[in-house]
N, C-alpha and C positions, 0 to 999 in steps of 0.2 A: 854438470857444466853449462854456463851461460854460453850464447852463441855470440860471435862478435858483431858489432854495431858498426853500420857504415855511415860515416862522415859525409857529406854531400854539400855541393856549392848551393845554398840555400835561394828559393826562390826570391824575385824583387832586386837581386844583385846583377847588374847588366841589363837594365829593362830594356834599353834599345839594341836593335840589332847589330849597330855598329860597335857596340861596347866590348873591349875586350878585358876580360877579367884575368887578373894576374895573380898566381900565388906567391906573395911578396916575402913573408917570412915564415917560419916556423916558431913558435915559442918553447918548444920541447923537442928534444934530440928524437929519432925514430927508436922504438923500444922503451922510453922513458914512462914512467908511472904518471898518470894523471888524474886529478881529482873532477867529479861531477860538476858541469859548469865552470871549470878553467877555460879561458880564453886559450886556446891551442894553435890558431895561425892567423894570418893578415891578408886579406884579399885586397887587391886595389884595381878600382874601376874608374877611370878618366879621373886620375889623381885623387881620389877620394877613397880611404881606407874603410875596410869592414872587418872585424873580428869575429871567427868563428868558434863557438864554444863546445866543449865535450858534454854530450848528452847523459856521459855516466863514467863512472871513475873506472879504472884498467891501464892496460899497457896501450900507448899510441903507436900505430904502425903507418908511417907515410906510404901512400899512394902515388901522389904527386909531389914533384919536386919545386924548390924555389925558382922562379922566373917562368914555370911551365904556365901558358894559356889553358884556362880551363872553361868548362861552361856549366851552365845553371844544371844542376841535377846530376853533375858527375862525381864520382866518387874521388874524395881528395885523401881520405884517409880510415882507419878503422880503429875501434877502441876493442881490445882483446880482454877478456876476464882475466883478473890479476891472479 
């Protein structure tokens, strides 16, 4: 069985120290199956949005909630093997 894969806030999002990164939306429910490279959530920074893709197929597990303020490198979700 494969290990779960952490999904983190990517580098380059919120480059300024003042930038607040907000998890704006989940595109899949917690526990829902996702395919590799599917857009799974939306991050907002200074009124600009960024989509985060699933690095692999599996079951999505939310770690952060909508409207949470997150930071670069923070784990926001996990992909568990299906």
